[in-house]
Steps between C-alpha positions, in 0.01 A plus 500: 500500500395556861173674584533826692149524638170319512163665446152369555358366171252748352168446326643528147750225587247260647211524255434175309624622162837601643533177693420297190777660294763477774402140578531405132855637485598340830365162387740510204796548734543870420563773754263792448481831682302819460706791376484869417205727553276256685769443762588869528137606539424221745784620724379859477139397571382624162248332275658219302410488132692283253667193645839413352679176579866409452611138468813298438310278254554549128204638298415164339501338844269776629256436214510126561437545875204730440345277236538196724299689764243593231592868522501696177854602402561781249856538362493882518877557486695180466813678374514675835377203697145616569189283510157628608281269706124557489278358774123540530366502854166360622316813381650479152730799553834448328828568681827542311849430632815594311761232563856574394804275512800639689734667254809707450576749226738388227476809280309831519448784252339771711149363466499123442708226657610157389478275804619162617299294746653415834419347838685778686254717693761763580596534133135552407462766769816678383351569156185668636446876506443606862588331826138507619407301187767237564325336795379138497224351717405136530161349579587469868569872528880474506660811349828491305692824451822466299530874419399684817155585370314437825665790681457725194130416474439567868692828490331614181823515302507418127845367418634324192642152533876541470639776277221738383689589184530134403132435571406792270748393235324163494154658464441876486128451574618452858563874510127567473428214738734657756302823510172310496608293798633812671154657464322199649744363758781737592485680834873579524727744315564378147802274455781720366658221295165417340436864404848538351454186295156615382641837396773330298259255335226755417619557139412135428131548582384588144574141401211372713163423342215740560292220652758426770550869577124549525466205737774618736409870491131449570580257782733760649234770472251273678707517822341681796745788452714472186641852536834420669577217256411715200721781631792260534426360157513849348823582684654179367426615144254221425225728367742696284561182301161336535227763540633856456146636540510395868598840637217571749652296783382748765141485373500122522651517849214725616224280357486193732420704813212671318373164374498362853325810633223473243468122514621453142643164402862472397483541123829444310373666183390815685840505667673458164303801374619694807860410424516604134486848346351466150246628251247262346732373227774451758268294719420278204872456433558395860210255474646352181847468652360322806271281288190615686165366382274728297284555807803588710632733230168686483487539877863606534449767235185626670685524832833640384364741236134566593252642253392761756710645785411411857606744771404605850288795386246302298143574602151572371434464131864437417514211748180358352647523151818316601304230683268457203787469252735287707275301731537442872780238515733691266418827674593343835832376364582837346414681822742274688772563240446878508503494880826303499647749255412792727633313803827423321540870423421606855163646402271276704490339842236382741427852624468698179189605312628316193520181703135527596413590143649171378305312766183663363595411141550136594169497688328646191660232283387225739142633498487551124239313300524523120239713321386457142443814296139470372560632144658353187600626158160401366342768719719770344421376150126505580529871581644571156876489545672346196720194556857598579717660767225741607304209647788406729553861605131545580485182708819594685359843585172351619685241707713773661180688590359179652819435698516859631154448648607191690345255248155607623329598168299211356468409133223750433700785653810400302297480178362848563850639556632329186204625291548858619874486435447373147218746421713799608795380298722446805569141393634587156 
């Protein structure tokens, strides 16, 4: 295979841990090249995260080469030819490298493949998902491009390797990966053949595990602007088979611009809440289907089906009550979601009163400091109320009175109000 270009070696390529792994493989006589995301992102001048390495050496030879160089080798996926090398640098920080033997598919079932190892770099590239992921880079910066991925990466064009329908038949998870990559990398009109293949393969999506769907969907929603990809995904029928609650595509599309305006971080869970239309039980069902953690489930439910409504007109005592019940961070999220909902329905823009009202709500949420109501049930019992529901009602009424007055009354004032309410029978 002939290199098509040469790039200047980057920091992630030249750091000691990387050099140690590549030197160990070279010393054994193996050819090793970087592959996949690290190469793609290096070309696009994006931050490089995980470093994957392809080699023509068999897995047992990879392990032997690493152990000879005193590098820890973990057989993380020997059936698929993958060994993980772990190298600690001078500071003690550990760096991991996933090393996979070149392979070709022997048999696929829509999710898993039985592979055979090979020394054919082109054959290994041909089984990968997208052309921009089928690029190889050696330690000297020489780039190998058997599938035309370099031009696609530079143009911002996500394209399947070979026949899109065949790639999806081999592994339907690639359907979700296509839209995720479209959200993060595509700057061109969507590939018509890819969309047609995705539409045809969409009925196979329910066979995917919730964990894999969660991983791909949240990564997609973390893109700077996931709206166009989500719209295409809906039009391809993916949500109808995978997440039928995902009907608020326009609300999600409106959200990123508001987040940027208000300096809010890109939050996949908030964006998921913007995308779905559910009640509380429905939010919990979505969380269960996507295998969200308990913490994520609680937050998704609070965002998608809030305990108290947040809208542009909130002010005064009602605003105080909502802030007190929900807290500042949740209030801020809900204000952004309500604002996006209005924007999606053509009810808000930068010039309207509602727009400024949402800005004020977010400012109030940012300035909010939690208050602690100074009374407890013991105070109600001390004034003669019998144990039972009346105690809760009395405390709730006293707390509402305290909130309406901007949390200003101190404990003595609240006690006096509670005593008077109980003595007049208003707390019964």
